[in-house]
C-alpha positions in Angstrom: 181.3 48.9 85.0 184.3 50.9 86.2 186.3 52.9 83.8 189.7 54.4 84.0 189.7 58.1 84.5 192.6 58.9 82.2 191.2 57.5 78.9 187.7 56.2 79.9 188.7 52.6 78.9 187.0 49.7 80.8 188.8 49.0 84.1 186.6 46.2 85.3 183.2 44.9 84.9 181.5 44.0 88.2 178.3 42.1 88.8 176.6 42.6 92.2 173.8 40.0 93.0 171.4 39.9 95.9 171.0 43.6 96.7 168.1 45.9 96.1 170.4 49.0 96.3 170.1 51.1 93.2 171.9 54.3 93.9 175.7 54.4 93.2 176.8 57.2 95.4 180.7 57.3 95.5 183.8 55.6 94.3 187.2 55.7 95.8 190.5 53.9 96.0 192.3 53.6 99.4 189.8 55.7 101.3 187.0 53.1 102.0 189.7 50.4 102.3 193.4 50.2 102.4 194.1 47.3 100.0 194.6 49.4 96.9 191.2 48.3 95.4 188.5 50.4 94.0 185.5 50.5 96.4 182.1 52.0 95.8 179.0 52.6 97.7 175.4 51.6 96.7 172.4 52.9 98.7 169.1 51.2 99.2 166.8 54.2 99.8 163.7 52.0 100.9 165.8 50.2 103.6 168.0 53.2 104.4 171.1 51.2 104.2 174.3 51.6 102.2 176.6 48.9 101.0 180.3 49.2 100.3 181.7 46.8 97.8 185.2 46.4 96.3 186.1 46.0 92.8 186.0 42.2 93.0 182.2 42.5 93.9 182.9 41.5 97.6 180.8 43.2 100.2 183.1 45.2 102.5 180.5 46.8 104.8 176.7 47.2 105.4 176.0 50.6 107.0 172.8 52.2 108.2 172.0 55.4 106.4 171.8 56.8 102.8 173.4 59.5 100.8 177.0 58.9 101.8 179.3 61.9 101.9 183.1 61.8 102.4 184.7 64.7 104.1 188.4 65.2 105.1 189.0 66.3 108.7 192.7 66.9 109.6 194.1 64.5 107.1 191.5 61.9 108.0 188.5 60.8 106.0 185.0 60.5 107.5 181.9 59.0 105.9 178.6 60.7 106.8 175.3 58.8 106.4 171.8 60.0 107.3 168.3 58.7 107.5 165.2 60.3 106.1 162.5 58.1 107.6 164.0 58.5 111.1 166.1 61.6 111.7 169.7 60.5 112.4 173.2 61.0 111.2 176.1 58.5 111.5 179.8 59.5 111.1 182.3 56.7 110.3 186.0 57.1 110.4 187.5 55.6 107.2 190.6 53.5 107.2 192.3 54.8 104.2 194.0 58.2 103.4 193.8 58.0 99.7 197.5 56.9 99.2 198.7 53.6 98.1 200.3 51.8 101.0 202.6 48.8 101.1 203.3 49.0 104.7 202.2 46.4 107.0 201.1 48.1 110.2 201.5 46.4 113.6 198.4 46.6 115.7 198.8 48.4 119.0 198.5 46.1 122.0 195.5 47.1 124.1 196.5 48.7 127.4 195.5 47.0 130.6 192.5 48.8 132.1 190.9 48.4 135.4 187.6 49.3 133.9 184.9 46.7 134.4 181.2 46.3 133.7 178.8 46.2 136.6 175.1 46.2 137.1 173.2 48.4 139.5 169.4 48.5 139.7 169.1 46.7 136.4 171.4 49.1 134.5 174.8 48.2 133.0 177.5 50.7 134.2 181.3 51.0 133.7 183.4 51.3 136.8 187.0 52.7 136.5 187.7 52.4 140.2 187.7 56.1 140.5 184.4 56.9 138.8 181.3 55.1 137.6 179.8 55.9 134.1 176.6 54.9 132.1 177.1 53.2 128.8 176.4 56.6 127.2 179.4 58.0 129.0 177.6 60.1 131.7 179.4 60.2 135.0 177.4 59.1 138.1 177.8 60.6 141.4 
């Protein structure tokens, strides 16, 4: 159940089926998405996964990690998830800024790049023409 913050009246009843997630961790509007729908995050602590659903009960994303935290960094929101069984932390950039938007954004056309994938000694590398890098971003000599 989602309730209005102003008067605690029922906003919407939501039924989620097919998930073992039990921990409701956060609720937001226009931060986890940009469609002006309320989104919320459920965490499955056994599987160490988090699921983001919208107010219609539709699954928006499945992410590795639990205990989601949203932080604001220079007017951008980030979602931080971590694991307890294996020690890791994931940081995701979130699409929304918390404001209702009616603008339709035009995607930026990808720039032409001379970067290409190559294989050398069984390893996949990125060749920019001037330098060669590993997939992890280390420059090779």
